[in-house]
C-alpha positions as CSV (number, residue, x, y, z in Angstrom):
1,X,45.3,-15.1,27.2
2,X,42.0,-14.9,28.5
3,X,41.6,-15.9,32.5
4,X,39.0,-18.8,32.4
5,X,35.6,-18.1,33.9
6,X,35.3,-19.5,37.5
7,X,31.5,-19.8,36.9
8,X,29.1,-20.6,34.0
9,X,25.3,-21.9,34.1
10,X,22.9,-23.0,31.6
11,X,22.6,-18.7,29.6
12,X,25.3,-19.5,28.1
13,X,23.7,-21.0,25.9
14,X,21.2,-18.1,25.2
15,X,21.5,-16.0,22.2
16,X,20.0,-12.5,24.7
17,X,23.0,-10.2,25.0
18,X,21.4,-10.0,28.4
19,X,20.7,-13.1,29.8
20,X,24.4,-13.6,28.3
21,X,25.4,-11.2,31.2
22,X,24.7,-13.1,33.0
23,X,26.3,-16.7,32.4
24,X,29.0,-16.5,34.3
25,X,27.7,-15.9,37.8
26,X,27.7,-17.9,40.4
27,X,23.7,-18.4,40.6
28,X,22.6,-21.1,38.6
29,X,20.3,-18.6,36.2
30,X,18.3,-20.7,33.8
31,X,16.6,-19.2,31.2
32,X,12.0,-18.9,31.1
33,X,11.4,-22.8,29.1
34,X,9.8,-25.5,30.0
35,X,12.5,-27.6,31.3
36,X,12.9,-25.2,34.0
37,X,9.6,-24.2,34.7
38,X,8.7,-27.9,35.3
39,X,11.7,-28.1,37.6
40,X,10.6,-26.3,40.4
41,X,7.1,-28.1,40.1
42,X,8.8,-31.5,40.7
43,X,11.6,-30.4,43.2
44,X,8.6,-28.2,45.1
45,X,10.9,-25.2,45.3
46,X,10.2,-21.6,44.4
47,X,11.0,-19.4,40.9
48,X,12.9,-16.3,41.4
49,X,12.0,-14.8,38.6
50,X,14.6,-11.7,37.5
51,X,13.8,-9.2,34.9
52,X,15.6,-6.8,33.0
53,X,17.3,-5.5,29.9
54,X,21.3,-5.1,28.6
55,X,21.0,-1.4,28.6
56,X,19.8,-1.5,32.2
57,X,22.1,0.6,33.9
58,X,20.8,-0.8,37.8
59,X,20.7,-3.9,36.1
60,X,24.0,-3.5,36.1
61,X,24.5,-2.6,39.4
62,X,22.7,-5.4,41.1
63,X,24.1,-8.1,39.4
64,X,28.1,-6.4,40.9
65,X,26.1,-6.0,44.0
66,X,24.5,-9.6,44.4
67,X,24.4,-12.1,41.4
68,X,28.1,-12.1,41.2
69,X,28.3,-12.8,44.7
70,X,29.6,-15.7,45.8
71,X,27.6,-16.0,49.4
72,X,24.4,-14.0,47.9
73,X,24.8,-17.4,45.3
74,X,24.5,-19.8,47.6
75,X,21.4,-18.6,49.0
76,X,19.8,-18.0,45.7
77,X,20.8,-21.6,44.3
78,X,20.0,-23.5,47.5
79,X,16.2,-22.2,47.9
80,X,15.3,-21.4,44.0
81,X,15.1,-21.8,40.9
82,X,16.6,-19.1,39.7
83,X,15.5,-17.7,36.0
84,X,16.6,-14.7,34.2
85,X,14.6,-13.6,31.8
86,X,15.3,-10.2,28.9
87,X,12.1,-8.1,29.1
88,X,12.7,-7.3,25.4
89,X,12.9,-10.9,24.3
90,X,9.6,-11.9,26.5
91,X,7.7,-8.9,27.1
92,X,4.7,-11.2,28.3
93,X,6.8,-12.4,31.6
94,X,7.0,-8.6,32.2
95,X,3.8,-7.5,31.4
96,X,2.8,-10.3,33.6
97,X,4.8,-10.0,36.7
98,X,5.4,-6.2,36.6
99,X,1.8,-6.1,37.2
100,X,1.9,-7.8,40.0
101,X,5.0,-5.9,41.8
102,X,3.1,-2.9,41.2
103,X,0.0,-4.4,43.0
104,X,2.4,-5.6,45.5
105,X,4.7,-2.5,46.1
106,X,2.5,0.4,44.2
107,X,5.5,0.6,41.5
108,X,7.6,-0.6,39.5
109,X,10.9,-0.8,37.3
110,X,13.7,-2.6,36.4
111,X,16.1,-5.1,36.8
112,X,12.4,-6.2,38.7
113,X,12.8,-8.9,40.8
114,X,10.1,-11.6,42.0
115,X,9.6,-14.7,43.8
116,X,6.5,-16.9,42.3
117,X,5.3,-20.5,43.6
118,X,6.4,-23.7,41.4
119,X,3.7,-23.6,39.5
120,X,3.9,-19.2,38.8
121,X,2.3,-17.5,41.3
122,X,3.9,-14.6,42.7
123,X,4.0,-14.3,46.4
124,X,6.7,-11.5,47.2
125,X,8.6,-9.1,44.8
126,X,10.2,-5.5,44.2
127,X,12.6,-3.7,41.7
128,X,16.6,-2.9,42.6
129,X,17.7,-4.3,46.1
130,X,21.3,-3.5,48.1
131,X,22.9,-6.9,48.9
132,X,22.0,-7.7,52.5
133,X,18.7,-6.6,51.8
134,X,18.2,-8.7,49.0
135,X,19.2,-11.7,50.9
136,X,17.8,-11.7,54.5
137,X,14.6,-10.7,52.1
138,X,15.3,-14.4,50.7
139,X,16.8,-15.9,53.2
140,X,13.0,-14.5,55.0
141,X,10.9,-16.0,52.1
142,X,12.5,-19.8,51.6
143,X,12.3,-19.8,55.6
144,X,8.4,-19.3,55.7
145,X,8.2,-21.3,52.7
146,X,9.3,-23.7,54.7
147,X,7.6,-23.5,58.0
148,X,3.7,-22.1,56.7
149,X,4.1,-22.9,52.7
150,X,0.0,-22.4,53.5
151,X,0.3,-18.4,54.2
152,X,2.2,-17.9,51.3
153,X,-0.5,-20.3,48.6
154,X,-3.1,-17.9,50.6
155,X,-1.2,-14.8,49.5
156,X,-1.0,-16.2,46.1
157,X,-4.3,-16.8,45.7
158,X,-5.7,-13.3,46.9
159,X,-3.4,-11.8,44.5
160,X,-3.8,-13.9,41.5
161,X,-7.6,-13.3,41.5
162,X,-6.9,-9.2,41.9
163,X,-4.0,-10.0,38.8
164,X,-6.9,-11.6,37.2
165,X,-9.7,-9.1,38.2
166,X,-7.6,-6.0,36.7
167,X,-7.0,-7.7,33.6
168,X,-11.2,-7.7,32.9
169,X,-12.6,-5.3,30.6
170,X,-15.9,-4.8,29.5
171,X,-17.0,-4.1,26.1
172,X,-19.2,-0.7,26.1
173,X,-22.8,-0.7,25.8
174,X,-22.8,2.4,24.4
175,X,-23.4,2.8,21.1
176,X,-23.4,6.9,20.7
177,X,-21.0,8.5,18.4
178,X,-18.3,10.2,19.2
179,X,-18.4,14.2,19.7
180,X,-15.7,16.7,19.3
181,X,-16.5,18.0,22.9
182,X,-14.7,14.8,24.4
183,X,-11.3,16.1,24.3
184,X,-12.3,19.6,26.0
185,X,-12.4,18.7,29.1
186,X,-8.8,16.0,28.4
187,X,-7.3,19.1,27.3
188,X,-8.1,21.4,29.8
189,X,-7.0,18.5,32.5
190,X,-3.9,18.0,30.1
191,X,-3.1,21.6,30.1
192,X,-2.4,22.2,33.7
193,X,0.5,19.7,34.1
194,X,2.7,22.1,30.7
195,X,5.6,22.1,31.4
196,X,5.5,25.9,29.9
197,X,8.5,27.1,30.8
198,X,10.7,24.1,29.4
199,X,8.3,22.2,27.6
200,X,6.7,18.3,27.9
201,X,5.5,18.0,30.9
202,X,6.2,18.9,34.7
203,X,8.8,17.4,37.3
204,X,11.4,14.6,36.3
205,X,12.5,12.1,35.5
206,X,11.2,13.4,32.0
207,X,10.7,10.9,29.6
208,X,9.5,12.1,25.5
209,X,6.3,10.1,25.0
210,X,6.5,10.7,21.7
211,X,2.8,9.5,20.9
212,X,1.4,12.3,23.6
213,X,2.7,14.9,21.2
214,X,1.2,12.7,18.1
215,X,-1.7,13.2,19.0
216,X,-1.3,17.1,20.6
217,X,0.3,18.4,17.0
218,X,-2.7,16.8,15.2
219,X,-5.2,18.1,17.3
220,X,-3.7,21.8,17.5
221,X,-3.1,21.3,14.0
222,X,-6.7,20.5,13.0
223,X,-8.6,23.1,15.5
224,X,-6.8,25.5,14.7
225,X,-5.1,25.8,18.6
226,X,-1.7,28.0,18.2
227,X,-1.4,27.4,21.8
228,X,-1.2,24.3,22.5
229,X,0.8,23.9,18.7
230,X,2.9,26.1,20.3
231,X,3.8,24.3,23.6
232,X,4.0,21.4,21.4
233,X,6.9,22.7,19.1
234,X,8.4,24.3,21.7
235,X,8.8,20.8,23.2
236,X,10.2,19.3,20.3
237,X,12.8,22.4,20.6
238,X,13.3,21.9,24.0
239,X,14.4,18.1,23.5
240,X,16.2,18.5,20.9
241,X,17.9,21.3,22.7
242,X,18.6,19.4,25.1
243,X,21.4,16.6,26.6
244,X,18.8,13.8,25.5
245,X,19.6,14.5,22.0
246,X,23.4,13.7,21.2
247,X,24.6,16.4,18.7
248,X,27.7,14.7,18.4
249,X,26.5,11.2,16.4
250,X,22.7,12.3,16.9
251,X,20.1,9.8,18.4
252,X,18.2,10.5,21.1
253,X,18.2,8.8,24.8
254,X,15.9,7.2,26.6
255,X,14.9,9.8,28.8
256,X,16.3,12.8,31.4
257,X,16.6,12.8,34.7
258,X,16.2,16.2,35.4
259,X,13.1,18.8,34.0
260,X,15.1,20.8,31.0
261,X,16.0,17.2,29.1
262,X,19.8,18.0,30.1
263,X,20.8,15.0,31.5
264,X,19.9,11.4,29.8
265,X,19.6,8.1,31.3
266,X,22.2,7.4,28.7
267,X,21.0,4.3,27.0
268,X,19.5,5.1,23.6
269,X,16.8,2.8,22.4
270,X,15.9,1.5,19.1
271,X,12.3,2.0,19.5
272,X,12.8,6.0,20.9
273,X,14.4,7.3,17.5
274,X,12.3,5.2,15.7
275,X,9.1,7.3,17.0
276,X,11.3,10.4,17.2
277,X,12.0,10.2,13.4
278,X,8.6,10.2,12.7
279,X,7.1,13.1,15.3
280,X,10.5,15.0,13.7
281,X,9.4,14.9,10.5
282,X,6.1,16.0,10.6
283,X,6.9,18.7,12.3
284,X,8.7,19.7,9.7
285,X,5.9,19.3,7.6
286,X,4.3,22.2,9.1
287,X,7.1,24.1,9.9
288,X,9.4,24.0,7.7
289,X,12.4,24.3,10.3
290,X,15.6,23.6,9.0
291,X,16.6,22.2,13.1
292,X,14.0,19.9,12.9
293,X,15.3,18.2,9.5
294,X,19.0,18.0,10.6
295,X,17.4,16.3,13.9
296,X,15.9,13.7,11.5
297,X,18.9,13.2,9.7
298,X,21.1,13.1,12.5
299,X,19.4,10.5,14.2
300,X,19.4,8.6,11.4
301,X,22.4,8.9,10.4
302,X,23.2,7.4,14.4
303,X,20.7,4.5,13.2
304,X,22.6,3.4,10.0
305,X,25.9,4.0,11.3
306,X,25.8,2.3,15.2
307,X,22.0,0.2,14.7
308,X,21.9,-1.6,11.1
309,X,23.2,-4.7,10.5
310,X,24.6,-5.9,7.1
311,X,20.9,-7.7,6.8
312,X,19.4,-4.4,7.0
313,X,18.5,-5.3,10.9
314,X,18.0,-2.7,13.5
315,X,19.6,-3.6,17.6
316,X,17.3,-2.9,20.1
317,X,19.8,-0.7,22.4
318,X,23.6,1.1,23.5
319,X,23.9,0.8,26.9
320,X,24.2,4.0,29.0
321,X,27.0,2.7,30.6
322,X,30.5,2.4,29.4
323,X,34.5,2.6,29.9
324,X,36.2,5.1,31.0
325,X,39.8,6.6,30.9
326,X,40.6,4.5,33.8
327,X,38.9,0.9,32.3
328,X,35.9,1.7,35.3
329,X,32.4,1.7,33.8
330,X,29.7,4.8,34.5
331,X,27.4,5.9,33.1
332,X,27.5,8.0,30.2
333,X,31.8,8.0,30.0
334,X,31.6,7.6,26.5
335,X,28.8,11.0,25.8
336,X,30.2,13.8,28.8
337,X,33.3,16.1,28.5
338,X,35.0,17.8,30.9
339,X,36.5,21.7,30.5
340,X,39.9,20.6,29.4
341,X,39.2,17.9,27.2
342,X,37.0,20.8,25.2
343,X,39.5,23.0,25.4
344,X,42.5,21.1,24.1
345,X,39.9,19.9,20.7
346,X,38.4,23.2,20.1
347,X,40.8,25.4,21.2
348,X,39.9,28.9,18.7
349,X,36.2,28.6,18.7
350,X,36.3,27.7,22.8
351,X,34.4,30.5,23.7
352,X,31.9,30.4,21.0
353,X,31.3,26.7,21.4
354,X,30.8,27.1,25.2
355,X,28.3,30.0,25.4
356,X,26.4,27.4,22.3
357,X,26.2,24.4,24.3
358,X,26.6,25.8,28.1
359,X,30.1,24.5,29.5
360,X,29.4,26.8,32.5
361,X,27.1,26.1,35.9
362,X,24.1,25.6,33.4
363,X,25.6,22.8,31.5
364,X,27.5,20.8,34.4
365,X,26.8,17.6,35.2
366,X,28.7,16.0,38.4
367,X,32.3,15.7,39.1
368,X,33.5,18.2,37.2
369,X,31.7,16.6,33.5
370,X,29.8,18.6,31.1
371,X,26.5,17.1,28.8
372,X,25.6,19.7,26.0
373,X,22.6,21.7,26.3
374,X,21.8,24.6,24.1
375,X,19.5,27.7,25.2
376,X,19.8,29.8,22.1
377,X,18.8,29.7,18.6
378,X,20.7,30.0,15.3
379,X,20.1,33.8,15.4
380,X,20.8,34.6,18.7
381,X,24.1,33.2,18.6
382,X,25.3,34.2,14.8
383,X,23.7,37.9,16.6
384,X,25.8,38.2,20.0
385,X,29.0,37.0,17.9
386,X,28.6,39.2,15.0
387,X,28.8,35.9,11.5
388,X,26.4,34.5,10.0
389,X,24.3,31.8,10.5
390,X,25.6,30.1,7.1
391,X,29.5,30.6,9.3
392,X,27.9,29.4,12.6
393,X,26.6,26.3,10.5
394,X,30.1,25.9,9.1
395,X,31.8,25.9,12.7
396,X,29.1,23.4,14.4
397,X,29.9,21.1,11.8
398,X,34.0,20.9,12.5
399,X,33.4,20.9,16.4
400,X,30.7,17.9,15.7
401,X,33.7,16.5,13.5
402,X,36.5,17.1,15.7
403,X,34.6,15.8,19.0
404,X,33.0,12.8,17.2
405,X,37.5,11.9,16.0
406,X,37.6,12.5,20.3
407,X,34.9,10.1,21.1
408,X,36.5,7.3,18.1
409,X,39.5,7.3,20.9
410,X,36.7,5.9,23.6
411,X,35.6,2.4,24.7
412,X,32.3,2.6,23.3
413,X,28.7,1.3,24.9
414,X,27.8,-1.8,25.2
415,X,25.6,-2.8,22.4
416,X,22.5,-4.9,22.4
417,X,22.4,-6.8,19.1
418,X,19.5,-8.8,18.7
419,X,16.3,-7.5,16.3
420,X,12.8,-7.1,17.4
421,X,9.9,-7.6,14.8
422,X,8.3,-4.8,16.6
423,X,10.8,-2.4,17.2
424,X,12.2,-2.9,13.6
425,X,8.9,-2.1,12.4
426,X,8.8,0.8,14.0
427,X,11.8,2.3,12.4
428,X,10.4,0.6,9.5
429,X,7.7,3.5,10.1
430,X,10.2,6.1,10.8
431,X,12.1,5.4,7.6
432,X,9.2,6.0,5.5
433,X,8.0,9.1,6.9
434,X,11.2,10.8,6.6
435,X,11.3,9.7,3.3
436,X,7.8,11.4,2.6
437,X,9.1,14.4,4.0
438,X,13.0,14.6,2.3
439,X,12.5,12.1,-0.4
440,X,16.1,11.4,0.4
441,X,15.9,7.8,-1.9
442,X,18.5,6.4,1.0
443,X,15.3,6.1,3.7
444,X,13.4,4.6,1.1
445,X,15.7,1.9,0.4
446,X,15.9,1.5,4.5
447,X,12.7,1.0,4.8
448,X,12.2,-1.8,2.7
449,X,15.5,-3.4,3.0
450,X,14.6,-3.9,6.4
451,X,10.7,-5.1,5.2
452,X,12.9,-7.6,3.7
453,X,14.0,-9.1,6.3
454,X,10.8,-9.4,8.7
455,X,9.9,-11.0,5.5
456,X,12.5,-13.3,5.0
457,X,13.9,-13.9,8.6
458,X,10.8,-13.4,11.1
459,X,7.8,-14.7,8.9
460,X,7.2,-18.5,8.8
461,X,5.7,-20.9,6.1
462,X,2.5,-20.1,8.2
463,X,2.5,-15.9,7.6
464,X,3.2,-16.1,11.5
465,X,5.7,-13.3,12.7
466,X,8.5,-14.5,15.3
467,X,9.7,-12.0,17.7
468,X,13.8,-11.8,18.1
469,X,16.1,-12.4,15.8
470,X,19.9,-12.6,16.5
471,X,23.1,-14.4,15.0
472,X,21.0,-15.9,12.0
473,X,18.3,-17.2,14.3
474,X,14.9,-16.2,14.6
475,X,13.2,-17.6,18.1
476,X,10.1,-16.5,20.5
477,X,6.9,-16.6,18.6
478,X,5.5,-13.1,17.8
479,X,3.2,-11.0,20.5
480,X,0.5,-8.6,18.9
481,X,2.8,-6.0,19.5
482,X,5.0,-7.6,16.5
483,X,1.8,-7.9,14.0
484,X,0.8,-4.1,15.3
485,X,4.0,-2.4,14.5
486,X,4.4,-4.2,11.9
487,X,1.0,-4.2,10.0
488,X,1.1,-0.5,10.7
489,X,4.7,-0.3,8.6
490,X,3.8,-2.4,5.8
491,X,0.5,-0.1,5.4
492,X,3.1,2.9,5.3
493,X,5.1,1.6,2.7
494,X,2.3,1.1,0.7
495,X,1.4,4.3,1.1
496,X,4.8,5.7,0.5
497,X,5.6,2.8,-2.2
498,X,1.8,1.7,-3.5
499,X,3.3,-2.1,-4.1
500,X,0.5,-4.3,-3.6
501,X,2.2,-6.8,-1.8
502,X,2.2,-4.6,1.8
503,X,-0.9,-4.2,1.4
504,X,-1.5,-8.0,0.9
505,X,0.6,-9.2,3.8
506,X,-1.0,-6.4,5.8
507,X,-4.7,-8.5,5.3
508,X,-3.0,-12.0,6.0
509,X,-1.1,-10.4,9.8
510,X,-4.7,-9.0,10.2
511,X,-6.0,-12.1,9.9
512,X,-3.5,-14.2,12.0
513,X,-4.5,-11.5,14.7
514,X,-8.1,-12.3,14.8
515,X,-7.7,-15.9,14.9
516,X,-4.8,-16.1,17.7
517,X,-5.5,-13.2,19.5
518,X,-9.0,-11.9,19.7
519,X,-10.5,-12.0,23.4
520,X,-14.4,-12.6,22.7
521,X,-15.5,-10.8,25.9
522,X,-13.8,-7.6,26.0
523,X,-13.3,-7.3,21.6
524,X,-10.1,-6.5,22.2
525,X,-6.9,-8.4,21.7
526,X,-4.4,-10.5,24.7
527,X,-0.6,-9.4,24.2
528,X,0.3,-13.5,23.7
529,X,-1.1,-15.8,20.8
530,X,-3.4,-18.7,22.0
531,X,-1.2,-21.4,20.5
532,X,1.8,-20.2,23.5
533,X,1.8,-21.7,26.8
534,X,-0.6,-19.9,29.2
535,X,0.8,-17.4,32.1
536,X,-0.4,-16.3,35.4
537,X,-2.4,-14.2,33.8
538,X,-2.9,-13.3,30.4
539,X,-2.5,-9.5,29.6
540,X,-4.6,-7.0,27.6
541,X,-2.3,-4.2,26.8
542,X,-4.3,-1.1,26.4
543,X,-2.1,1.7,28.1
544,X,0.1,4.6,25.5
545,X,3.0,4.9,27.4
546,X,6.5,5.6,25.5
547,X,5.2,3.1,23.2
548,X,1.6,2.7,22.1
549,X,-0.2,0.1,24.0
550,X,-0.1,-2.8,21.0
551,X,-4.3,-3.1,20.7
552,X,-4.0,1.0,20.3
553,X,-1.7,0.8,17.4
554,X,-3.9,-2.3,16.3
555,X,-7.7,-0.7,16.8
556,X,-5.7,2.3,14.4
557,X,-4.7,-0.1,11.7
558,X,-7.8,-1.7,11.0
559,X,-9.6,1.7,10.7
560,X,-6.9,2.5,7.7
561,X,-7.1,-0.9,6.4
562,X,-11.0,-0.9,6.4
563,X,-10.6,2.6,4.4
564,X,-8.3,1.2,1.8
565,X,-9.3,-2.3,1.1
566,X,-13.4,-1.5,1.2
567,X,-14.0,-4.1,5.0
568,X,-16.5,-1.9,6.6
569,X,-16.1,-4.1,9.5
570,X,-12.7,-3.3,10.1
571,X,-13.5,0.0,10.5
572,X,-16.1,-1.0,13.1
573,X,-14.2,-3.0,14.9
574,X,-11.7,0.0,15.4
575,X,-14.5,2.1,16.9
576,X,-16.1,-1.0,18.9
577,X,-12.6,-1.4,20.5
578,X,-12.2,2.7,20.7
579,X,-15.5,2.6,22.7
580,X,-14.1,0.1,25.1
581,X,-11.8,1.9,26.3
582,X,-13.8,5.4,26.1
583,X,-14.4,5.5,29.9
584,X,-10.9,5.3,30.8
585,X,-9.7,7.4,28.5
586,X,-10.1,11.3,30.7
587,X,-8.8,9.7,34.0
588,X,-5.3,9.3,31.8
589,X,-5.3,10.9,28.9
590,X,-2.0,10.6,28.5
591,X,-1.6,7.2,28.4
592,X,-4.5,7.0,26.0
593,X,-3.4,9.7,23.5
594,X,-3.2,6.8,20.9
595,X,-6.5,6.5,20.9
596,X,-7.3,9.9,20.8
597,X,-5.2,10.1,17.6
598,X,-7.7,7.5,16.7
599,X,-11.1,9.1,17.6
600,X,-9.4,12.6,15.8
601,X,-10.5,9.9,12.8
602,X,-14.6,9.2,13.8
603,X,-15.1,13.0,15.2
604,X,-13.4,15.1,12.1
605,X,-14.2,14.6,8.6
606,X,-11.7,11.6,7.2
607,X,-10.4,11.2,3.8
608,X,-9.5,9.1,1.4
609,X,-7.4,9.9,-1.7
610,X,-7.3,7.8,-4.9
611,X,-4.7,8.8,-7.7
612,X,-4.6,6.7,-11.1
613,X,-2.4,7.7,-14.0
614,X,1.3,7.0,-15.6
615,X,3.8,8.7,-13.0
616,X,1.4,9.2,-10.4
617,X,3.9,9.5,-8.2
618,X,4.2,13.7,-9.4
619,X,1.4,13.8,-7.4
620,X,0.9,11.4,-4.3
621,X,4.8,13.2,-3.8
622,X,2.6,16.8,-3.6
623,X,0.4,14.7,-0.9
624,X,2.9,13.0,1.6
625,X,5.0,15.8,1.6
626,X,2.2,17.6,3.5
627,X,0.5,17.3,7.0
628,X,-2.4,15.5,6.3
629,X,-2.9,13.4,9.4
630,X,-6.7,12.7,8.4
631,X,-6.6,11.0,5.0
632,X,-5.2,7.8,3.4
633,X,-3.6,7.2,-0.3
634,X,-4.3,4.8,-2.4
635,X,-2.7,5.2,-6.0
636,X,-1.7,3.2,-9.9
637,X,-0.9,3.3,-13.1
638,X,-2.9,0.7,-14.2
639,X,-6.4,-0.8,-13.7
640,X,-6.7,-2.3,-10.4
641,X,-9.3,-4.4,-8.2
642,X,-8.6,-2.4,-4.4
643,X,-11.4,-1.3,-3.1
644,X,-10.6,2.7,-3.7
645,X,-9.2,2.6,-7.1
646,X,-11.5,0.0,-8.6
647,X,-12.6,1.2,-11.8
648,X,-11.3,4.9,-11.2
649,X,-8.5,4.0,-13.8
650,X,-8.3,6.1,-17.4
651,X,-5.6,6.0,-19.8
652,X,-3.7,8.4,-20.6
653,X,-4.8,10.5,-18.1
654,X,-3.9,11.5,-14.0
655,X,-7.1,11.4,-11.9
656,X,-6.9,12.8,-8.6
657,X,-10.5,11.0,-6.7
658,X,-11.2,12.7,-2.9
659,X,-13.4,10.5,-1.0
660,X,-15.3,10.6,2.0
661,X,-16.6,7.0,3.3
662,X,-16.2,5.5,0.2
663,X,-17.8,8.0,-1.8
664,X,-16.0,10.4,-4.0
665,X,-16.6,14.2,-5.9
666,X,-15.5,14.4,-9.2
667,X,-12.0,13.8,-9.8
668,X,-9.4,16.5,-10.3
669,X,-6.6,16.9,-12.0
670,X,-4.8,19.3,-10.1
671,X,-3.4,19.0,-6.4
672,X,-3.8,22.2,-5.2
673,X,-7.6,21.9,-6.0
674,X,-8.0,18.4,-4.2
675,X,-6.1,19.9,-1.1
676,X,-8.7,22.5,-1.0
677,X,-11.8,19.9,-1.2
678,X,-9.9,18.2,2.2
679,X,-11.1,20.5,5.6
680,X,-9.3,19.4,8.2
681,X,-12.1,20.7,11.3
């Protein structure tokens, strides 16, 4: 019989797995809502806002050390209205207070803890705190608020002013066209940070940053830059050979704590895997490297088996921590191996396995535990051991099957089973790119099933999106990221299936974005809808990080949608948004790579391809399986009113039109001839 919890707070009524983890803390946690915010004002009490997420290792550590401690809870409860926030559920709150913490401390991360005045204006904050440090700080701030509240009020006003200043983005007054030479100094600067030995950028920790390589690979391809392309492909090999990729069950962890991609921070996030599936699929188109195919297929097998709900929705994350054989929670316990375990599981092949995956000093992590990492190609290993690559691949499959069976006896990491519209849409894009590359029907079926989930569960009657789904309940108005990534996903679904409904949805969602999110001053889009309760500041997200900025995704959407439906004003808006960011890009090109990819559409030739006729899919697949990043494609087997297809259908003929800015060359019937008309430079 389970022991009744000693404490239960208001979080017990929430659906977020992260909030529910804190429902039995002695802290009187409340969720972020009108009632808790109003309570702080009514009682003139400081707000203590603590932000984290379910897969966050240091969030768990701070909970155990401080939030489960009765003495600490007493300090928190008596002086503060304590609010717990899931950063994935409320990215708007996370962004506002993360900006404040970065201004106050020069750094950020999770858990993020902020003290704010009753009206929500921040006055103090940081990330992880040890128990005594945390308790002392809270007592000092509470004392200051009781004895000299005017000091906190003065500081809050200055900080608020500074935070609002940061958010001011002036539209560009320049009207000049973008030029190819804009890229040269940026890439020279970026090149100096490349880690030519290990791939990626120098230093540690190392994040995969897929949108960096989406841009760099496209730039290298379109400009025949072999040196840059070699670095990108070397990086993709090193990432997928390292411990950040799980060769046993598939899927990528969030980042590497070291410079050689060896030891991951073991949490697995949906958004990383969605973007990396897309990236490795595109890399396969260029290289036809079978390893890249394997990476994509293993990752999608992982998504299907571990991260997919029967409804077609995708879950958010797997925890970094799991129980070891003694029942203690440890980071990576589910994933790592001792040499003794491996010898007992793979007695006959241990020598070969240990050479392949470096069960040696290079592959050792800590406490005699190993994280599997490759340093040699299949050809190098097969030559060394005198076996064929085919035999080596069979052995690898046997190893992985045995290790998977051994893992089944272990306690799995915790699953964050909420579904976020934005991350689900990113996974749709991953699946559609994999389908276009490998033509596996199951991939497009998974993408379409998830699109049905978004349309049926996350779309309201007025067409507006919701952000979060859990236990059959959809909650929280959609943010710009939900709209931007869903429009991107539906554009990709249209370019894969040519079902007009997806394009119609894109148009409706784009209209909502203009109505509810547009900032008339900057010409960009706010992260939160104008219909939502305002926070301390209104955020405009422009920096591409591990997830591209919602504004850069939206700008790319407007370009593609404008070309497809014949709305030049959308293309113009896309260009204006890019102009506004133009001066910010050179300082940190890595954090504007999605903007830079959009810029390639304006500096290099861009083509619209129209395919008409019965069985058009015979032709469209040939285009889809090629790496043609400077194209969009529309197709039909009947007369169509779509701008790109209008008056181009001829009965009993299969025709291909290659167009530039709406002006088309004479129709062709051969894909080879059409591709010859498409210039990359």
